PAPASE-566941 format. One line per field, with one value per residue: residue number from 1; residue in three letters; chain; x, y, z of N, C-alpha, C, CB in turn. Coordinates in steps of 0.1 Angstrom, whole numbers. Glycine has a CB too. Layout:
BEGIN
pos	NUM/... $
code	ala/... $
unit	A/... $
nxx	X/... $
nyy	Y/... $
nzz	Z/... $
caxx	X/... $
cayy	Y/... $
cazz	Z/... $
cxx	X/... $
cyy	Y/... $
czz	Z/... $
cbxx	X/... $
cbyy	Y/... $
cbzz	Z/... $
***
This chain:
BEGIN
pos	1/2/3/4/5/6/7/8/9/10/11/12/13/14/15/16/17/18/19/20/21/22/23/24/25/26/27/28/29/30/31/32/33/34/35/36/37/38/39/40/41/42/43/44/45/46/47/48/49/50/51 $
code	met/ser/ser/thr/pro/ala/arg/val/pro/asp/asp/leu/phe/arg/arg/leu/ser/glu/lys/leu/ser/pro/glu/gln/leu/val/glu/leu/thr/ala/ala/ile/ala/leu/glu/asn/phe/ser/ala/arg/phe/asn/arg/ala/phe/glu/ile/glu/pro/gly/gly $
unit	A/A/A/A/A/A/A/A/A/A/A/A/A/A/A/A/A/A/A/A/A/A/A/A/A/A/A/A/A/A/A/A/A/A/A/A/A/A/A/A/A/A/A/A/A/A/A/A/A/A/A $
nxx	30/33/50/54/43/16/18/12/30/19/26/30/5/-10/3/-4/-32/-35/-32/-48/-81/-106/-117/-97/-76/-85/-85/-57/-47/-60/-48/-21/-24/-33/-11/8/-3/-2/26/34/20/30/57/54/48/70/70/83/87/70/68 $
nyy	-40/-14/-11/-9/-28/-31/-57/-83/-109/-142/-158/-139/-128/-150/-154/-130/-133/-153/-141/-118/-105/-105/-79/-65/-69/-54/-29/-25/-27/-5/16/13/19/46/59/54/67/94/97/96/117/139/137/143/170/179/181/181/157/165/191 $
nzz	-33/-38/-60/-95/-122/-98/-74/-53/-38/-38/-14/5/6/15/41/54/53/71/95/96/94/67/65/78/60/39/50/55/29/17/33/24/-3/-2/10/-10/-31/-21/-19/-45/-57/-42/-51/-78/-76/-64/-36/-4/22/52/44 $
caxx	19/37/58/47/29/13/17/15/33/9/30/28/-10/-13/7/-13/-46/-36/-32/-58/-95/-108/-118/-83/-68/-90/-80/-43/-46/-64/-37/-9/-28/-34/3/14/-9/4/40/35/14/40/69/50/48/83/68/92/80/70/67 $
cayy	-33/-1/-12/-8/-30/-35/-71/-89/-123/-151/-162/-128/-126/-162/-152/-120/-138/-162/-132/-107/-108/-99/-65/-59/-69/-43/-16/-25/-24/10/25/13/26/60/64/53/79/105/98/99/131/148/137/150/185/182/183/173/153/175/204 $
cazz	-38/-42/-71/-108/-117/-84/-73/-40/-39/-32/-1/14/8/24/54/59/55/84/107/95/88/54/67/81/48/31/56/53/14/16/39/16/-15/2/12/-23/-39/-15/-22/-60/-58/-37/-59/-89/-73/-56/-22/4/35/63/38 $
cxx	22/46/49/51/27/11/20/18/23/13/28/13/-14/-10/-2/-27/-46/-36/-43/-71/-96/-109/-105/-74/-72/-84/-65/-40/-49/-53/-25/-12/-27/-19/11/9/-3/18/42/30/25/53/66/51/60/80/75/84/81/68/54 $
cyy	-19/0/-12/-20/-34/-51/-75/-105/-131/-156/-151/-127/-138/-159/-141/-125/-148/-153/-121/-112/-101/-84/-58/-58/-57/-30/-14/-21/-9/19/25/21/41/66/64/65/91/107/102/113/141/148/145/165/189/187/175/169/163/190/208 $
czz	-43/-55/-84/-117/-104/-84/-58/-42/-32/-18/8/17/18/38/61/62/67/96/108/89/75/55/71/69/39/36/54/38/11/21/30/3/-13/3/-1/-32/-34/-19/-36/-63/-54/-46/-72/-88/-65/-42/-13/17/46/58/34 $
cbxx	9/44/67/48/22/-1/27/2/46/8/44/34/-18/-6/22/-14/-50/-24/-18/-53/-107/-120/-128/-76/-69/-106/-83/-38/-54/-77/-34/-5/-42/-42/11/11/-23/2/47/26/1/44/73/37/35/91/55/105/86/81/76 $
cbyy	-33/5/-24/5/-39/-29/-77/-87/-126/-163/-166/-115/-126/-174/-148/-109/-147/-171/-125/-94/-104/-105/-63/-68/-83/-42/-17/-39/-33/13/21/-1/22/63/54/40/79/105/85/88/133/143/121/147/189/191/182/181/140/175/206 $
cbzz	-28/-32/-71/-114/-126/-79/-84/-31/-35/-41/-2/8/-6/19/54/50/41/86/107/86/98/46/78/93/41/31/71/56/6/23/54/13/-20/15/22/-30/-38/-1/-20/-67/-50/-22/-62/-93/-66/-63/-19/9/39/71/28 $
***
């Protein structure tokens, strides 16, 4: 999901769907998206982790 273009392989989605509820899948996806946004934002402004 963090690569460009964003893609989740069908097999990975299927395996996650077996373990997680739809609500949990949404929460996981939102957390990944937020971390991806943060990492790209920080890179654009050359902000180092912990800085």
